[in-house]
N, C-alpha and C positions, 0 to 999 in steps of 0.2 A: 033140666042139666042146662048149664051154664052156654051160651053161645058167641061168648061176646071175645073178640079177638086178643091172643096171647101175644103180650107185651115182654121180649126179650130184656131182661136183667143184665145191667156192663158185667163186663166179667172183669172180676179183682182180679189185679196182680198176683199171682202166685208167692204164699209166704214161703221163706226158706225156711226149713229145717234141718237141724243136722244129721248126717245118716247115724242110726244107733244099733243096738246090736240088732232087733228088731224090723232094722227097712234096711234095700239093700241103697245105695249111694245113685243119684239119680244122676242127672246131665249138671245140674247146677253144682253137686259137690265135686263132681268129674274136674269141671267148668275151675272153682274155684282151687283145688288142687293141682290142675297144672299150672293156672297165674301162679301159688306160690312158689312152685318150682322153678317157674323161666324166672319168675324175682330172683332168684337165687342166686339162681346163671347169672345176670346178668350184675348182682355185684360180686360175682367171683371174677366177671370180665372185667370192671372195674379195678379188681385188685391186682390182675395179669396187664390191663393197662398203665398201670403206677412201675407196676414191675416191669414191663419193659423199657421203660421211661428212665430209670434208675439204670437198668442195664447199659445201656444206651452212653447213660453220662458218665458211670464208671468206665465202661471201655474205651471212650475218647479221654476220657481224663488220665486213665492207665496208661496208654499209649502214649498220648503225645508227650506227657508225663516225665514216661521211661524216655523217650528220647531225647528228650533238651537237654535232660537232668545228665544223664550218662553220657552224652556226645554219642547215643547207639547210630549205629549206620540209619539213614532217615530211608532206607530201603522201606523200613519197618511198617512207615506209614501206609505203604502201598494195602496194607489189610483195612486199611481203616473205613474204607469205604464201601467193599465189599459188606465187612460186620455192620458196617451200621446202616446199610441197605437192606440188609436180610432184617435184624433187627427192626426195622420201621415198617418193613410188611407184615412182620408178622403181629405189631401194635397193631396196624390198618385192618387186618383182620379180623381180631378181638373187636374194633369198633366198629364194622361192618356186622360179623356175628351177632352185637350186640341189639344196632339200629334192626337185625330184621325180626328178634324176638321182642322189639320195640312193635316194629309192624302186626305182628301178629297178633298180639294181644289187642291192640289198637283194630285191626281188622275183623278177628272171629272170636275171641272171648268176649271184647266189650259189649259187643250184639248182641249176643247170646246171652250174655247176664242181665242187658239190659231187658232185653226180653221177657224174661223172665221175672225180671221185678219190677217190672213200669216205670222205671226208670231211669231216663237215657245219661247219666250223670257219673253211673257206677263206672269207675275203671277209667274213671275220665282224663289221666292225667297224662297219658300216650299223646293223647287228640292233643291234647291243651297245647303240649310241646310242640305239635306237628303246626296247628293252626293259630298259632298266638307266640308263642314264643320262637320258634325258631323262625317267622315271620317279620322279628323287627328287625330295626336295622341295626347290624353290627351284631347280630346274636354270636355268644360265643365265640367275636372277635378273635381274645387276646387267647384265649384255649388254641385255636387255629393254628394261630400267627406262631405261639410258642410249637407248636409242633413243628412247622416249618421248618421253624429256624431251627430246632434239633437234630429232626430226621432225616429232610430233602437237602437241608440247609449244610449241614456238616459233612455228609458225601460230597456233594457238590466244593465244597472248600478243600475237603482233601483230594480227588481230583484232580484241582486248578496246581495244586501243592507241589503232585508227587508225576506230574505228566513231564518234567524234567529229570526224570530217575529213570524211565523208561529205557535203560538199555540194555534188557535183556529179553530174552519172548516170553521167559517168565514171568517177570516184571510187566509186560504187555497184555498180557492176556489174564493177569489181577487184574489190572487196571479197566479194562476193557466190561469186566464181569461188574467193576464197580460202577462201574457206564450204564450197562445193563438195566443193575437193581436200581439206579436211582432215577431214573428215565420211566420204570415200571412202578416207582412210588410216587413219585411227582402223578406221573396219571392219573391213579387210583385217588389220591390227595383232592385233584382239581377233580374229580368227578363227586367226592363226596364234600367236597368244599361247596359246590356249584346247588346240591342238594341239600345242605344242613346250614351253610350260613347267607342271610340276607345283603350279597355286597352293596347295595346299591340300594 
């Protein structure tokens, strides 16, 4: 009987096999399916971002153009800060939701698949964004500044233009609603910008 000590062989990474009719889906199959669903949701959110951006531009152009071209009652411009502010907050919610999905992919799905494949490079895009791309000087600066002009910038400009028109309690209420939405929007933007953009 051989009494020599047993040597433990190194454990090789588990091989991925597609789930078939004779095999129930394993954790890797479930993780990959979840990843595909989450990436699809991020794509949908990206489309929603563009929709909100276009909607805001359309609302601003239509309202300002109508007042200027038809010499309409300038009090109509009081609708601009609340409308643009509300659209901006929806846009920011889409951005935040997309980021939360990316965080989940990076912090949960990526380590799981890296463990099962034995390769820590899998699903590396979200990790690359957070450790490299967003850490660069002025990363995505143009996108953030364009957002700042289109969303918080437009409501704030509308508030300044319509301030002399507050000759009714209803107009004052609409103006204050615009102030509240604009202040909320700017606060959210500053927090997001602090995390996503390297300013210095």
